[in-house]
N, C-alpha and C positions, 0 to 999 in steps of 0.2 A: 593130340591128333584126333580128327573127326572123321566119320565115315561120309560117303557121298550124299547121304541124307541129312548131314548136319548133326547126327546124334554122336555122342562120344564114342570113340573107338574102343571096344571092349578089350583090344589087345594091349592098351596102355594101362599099366598097373597103377593103383593109387599110391600116393607117396607113402613111404615106410616111416616108422617112428624115427629112424636115423635121419631121413630126409627132413622131416619136420624140425628136428633139433638142430641140424646143420644150418638150416636156413632161418632159424628162429629170429636172428637179428634183422633179417630182411623184413620179416613180418612186423616186427616192432617198429622198424623205421617207416614202413608203409602206414602203419596206424598212427604214428606221430605226425606224419606229413598231412593226413586228412583232418586230424584234430587241430593242428596248428592253423590250418586254413579255414577251419569252421565249416567244412563240408556237410557234416551231418546236420547242422543247424539249417543249412539251405534246403534240406530235404524234408523239412517239417510239413510243407504243404503237398508233397507228393513227389513222384519220380521226375527226374530231370536228366538230360543227357550230360555227358562229360564236357561238351563244348559249352552248354548252357551254364553249368556249374563253374567252368573256368572263367567265364565272363563275369560272373558275380563275385568270384573269390580272387580274381586277379592272378590266376595260375595258367599254366600251359595246357591246353585241352588234351592233346594226344598223350602227354606224359601223365596227366591226372587220370585218364581213362585206364591206362595200364596199371596204375596203383589200385584203382578201384576194382579192376578185374581180379587182382590178387586177393584183395579183401573179400570179394564176392565168393571166390573159391573157398575162403575161410568162413564163409557164412554170415558175414557182417552186413553185406549189401546183396542185392539181387538185380541183375540186369535182365530186362525184358527184350522182346524180339525187335524193338524199335531202338535199342541201344540205350534206353533210359535206365538210370539206376535208382533204387529205392532202398531205404533202410530196412533191414530185417528186425525182428523182435530182439535178436541177439545183439544187433548193432545199435538199437535205440538209446542205451546208455551213453553212446558217444555224443549225443546232443547235450549242450550245456544248460538247456532250459527245462528239463524234465525231472521229476522225482527220481531219486536214485542215480542221477547223472554220475558218470565215471570220467567225464571230460577232464577234470583237474587231476584225477588219479592217473590217467594216461600220460598227461604232461609231466607229472612227477617220476613215474616209473621209467619213462623214456627219456628223461632229462639227461644231458651231458654228465651230470654228477654221477648218475647211475651207470652211464655208458663207460666212463672212464674207470669206474670201479670193476665193472665186468670184464673190461680188457685186462685188468691186473689180477684176475682170479687164478691164472696159472702160478703166479708168484705167491699168492695168498696160500694156495695148496702146498707150496713148497715150504714157506715159512711160518704159516699161521698168523701173519700180520694183516691187518686191514689194508685192502688194496686202495680204498679211498684215501686213507692216511698217507700211504706211500706216494699217491699221486698228487695230493694237495698240500702235504707237509703239516697237516694238522687233523684232528679228529673231525668226524662229520658234523657233530654238534658245535664245536668251536668255529667251524666254517660257517655254519648257519648264523651264529652271533655276529660274524663279521661281514655277512653278505645279506643285506635285507631282501634283495631281489630272490636269491635262492631260498631264503626262509619263507618268503611268500609263496613260492612254488611248493615247498614241502608242507607248510601249513594248510594250503588249499587242498593239496593232494590227500593229505591225512584226513581232513574233514570230509572229502568226498568218499574215501574208503570207509570211514567210520560212520558217515551218515546213514548208510544202509544197514548198520549194525545197531545203532544206539537204542532205537525203540525196541528191537527184539531182545537185546541184552536187558534193558530195563525191565521188560515183562517177564524175564526168565528167572528173576530172583524175587523171593517173597519179602519185600521190604516191610518193616513194621509200620504201623500207622503214623507213629511220630519218631523221628530220629534226626540227628544232624549228620549229613553225609559230606564228607570231605574228598573231593576228587582231585587226587595228586597227580600233576602232570596232565591235567585234564584238557589241554589244548584250549579250544574256543568255547568249550562247555556243552557240546552236543549231547554227550551221555548224561551229564548232570541235569540239563533241560528236561530230557525224556524222563529221568527219574522223578524229578519234582512235579512234572506235569501229571505223572501217574499216581503220585501220592501227595494229596493236598495238605497233609499234616507234616510233610518233611520240610527241612530247610537244608541249605547247602553252602559249601565254600568251594569255589573253583580256584585251584592253586596251580600255578605254572610261572614261566618266565613273564616278567612284567609286560613286555611287548606283545606277548601272545594273549594274556588275559584281557589286555586293553581292547582286543578285537573280539570280545566274547559275544555269544548269541543268546545270552540268557535273558535279555530285556524282552519279556513276553507276558502278556496278560495272565497266562496260566501259572506264571512263577513269581508274580509281582510280590515284593516284599519278603521273599523267603530265600535270598541268596546274596552272597557278596563275593568279591574276588580278592585274591591276595597273590602278590608276586614274591618270588623267592627261589631258592635253590634246594631241591629235594634230596640232595646229598647231605645237607647240613641240618636243616630243620623244616618241619611241616607244621601247619596249624594244629594246636592242641584242642582237646575236648570233643573230638568227633566220636560219634557212636559207631559209624561205619566208614572205613577208609577204602578208597577205590583206586586201583592202578590198572588202567586200561592201556594195553599195548605199550607198556612202559618197560617191564623187566626184560622183554625180549630184545630190547636195544642194547643191553649191558651185559658185561662179563659177570660171572658169579661173584667176584670181589665187589664190583660196583653195585650189584643187586643187594649184597648184604649191607652196604652203606645206606642205600635207599630204604630198605626194610628196617635197618636200625633206627633211622630218623623217624619213621613212622611208629616204630614200637616205643620210642621215648615220648612221643606225643600221645599215645593211646593208653588209656586206662586198661587195667585187667578186665577181660570180658569183651572189649571192643572187638568189632568184626573187621576183618580185611578181605576185600574182594579183588583177587587178581584175575583180571579179564584178559586172558591170553589164549592162543592155541595151545592144546595139550596133545603132544605127538604120542602116537602109539609106540610101543617098544618095537625094535627091529625095523624092517623096511616096508612095513604095511603102507599102503597109499594114504595120503592125507593132504588136504588142499594147502597146508602150511609148509609142506616140504620145500617148495619153491621159495617161500619167504624165508626159510631157514638159510638158504643159500645167499639171499640178499643181505641178511644179517651178517653172514660170514664176510662178504666182500666189502660192505659199506661201513659197518660199525664193529664193535667187539662183542655183539650180542648173539643170541641164539634162540630158537624155539626149543621147548623143553618138554620132557616127559612128566608123568605124575610123580615118579620117584624123584626126579630132579627138583621139582617144585617143593615136595616134602622136605628134602634136605635143606634147601635154602630157608624155608620157613622155620624149621626146627632150630636152625643156628641163629635166627633173629628174634627168638622169643615168641614164636607163634606156633599153634598146633593146627594141622590140617584137619578141617571138620568134614568137608565133602567137596565133590566136584560136580557142578551142574552143567549139563549140555545147554546150548542155546540153538536156535535155529540159524545162527550166523557161524562165521568161521570160529570165533573164540569160544571157550568155555568159561565158566566162573569157578575159580578155585577159592573156596571159602575157608578162611582160617580164623582162629580166635587168639587174641593176646593173652598170654599167661603170665 
């Protein structure tokens, strides 16, 4: 409600944490709607009314305005006195054409794949089994292999999420002047490109599913002649001869048993003294706040993985023939868990 002057009525309380959680799926649905219809990109030149936006996006103006009003309340848009909407700084990453864009990440996180997994979370809590697998009849990654469309959504979303991290992670570790870096499960190679660009004496191997490495982003003047790709299955074997092996956002996708298989494959390929960099969130003990706590529940409902504490990483590494050396923070979500092959 508002007062007769048009100002917010001070008697109306702000939403409680319970309200925000209870209506969380509504906020996600509104976010997906504006991203699907490219609304943020239409605001690149400045504020526009909902009716004007509707004409350019092929949407229904009154409905679009109500969705934009909700997202304005959440701080992603701003409505002026003439009813025109503009992107805020917080909403700018919704554009698809800006550095650090989260456009593809929003499409992935709000995709029906994730929605169906979230719907099954009560059953997951009862059984401990993946809600995604119960809904789709196969594991998340099996589904991606059988569905090129969903794999494209996932690969683009992960590239969007990781793109804001890669350079910061690469700059947070003191890579030697010369070394062979093997990025295991490295997706399209965003992190490896950042590492090679920062170290002109480094060479690298991008290792992932053949269809994924075929779409790599390594072909750049800064990395010319210093990289190659290899397709395969990191559960069975990875390229040998690396000085530094990297696992970025891989172990959190898998159960402890599967992590031991991945780490075992790396240990068989790595000579004693080789370094392993596990780039993942490191959760604090207990219930202390951490930005990866939400991600941990995504792992619970969609796959068989989890975010882990330092003690849990240490146990996995020791069982796999590695010794934890140190944990380095980064300016991004993940830390760098550095281990040495023994």
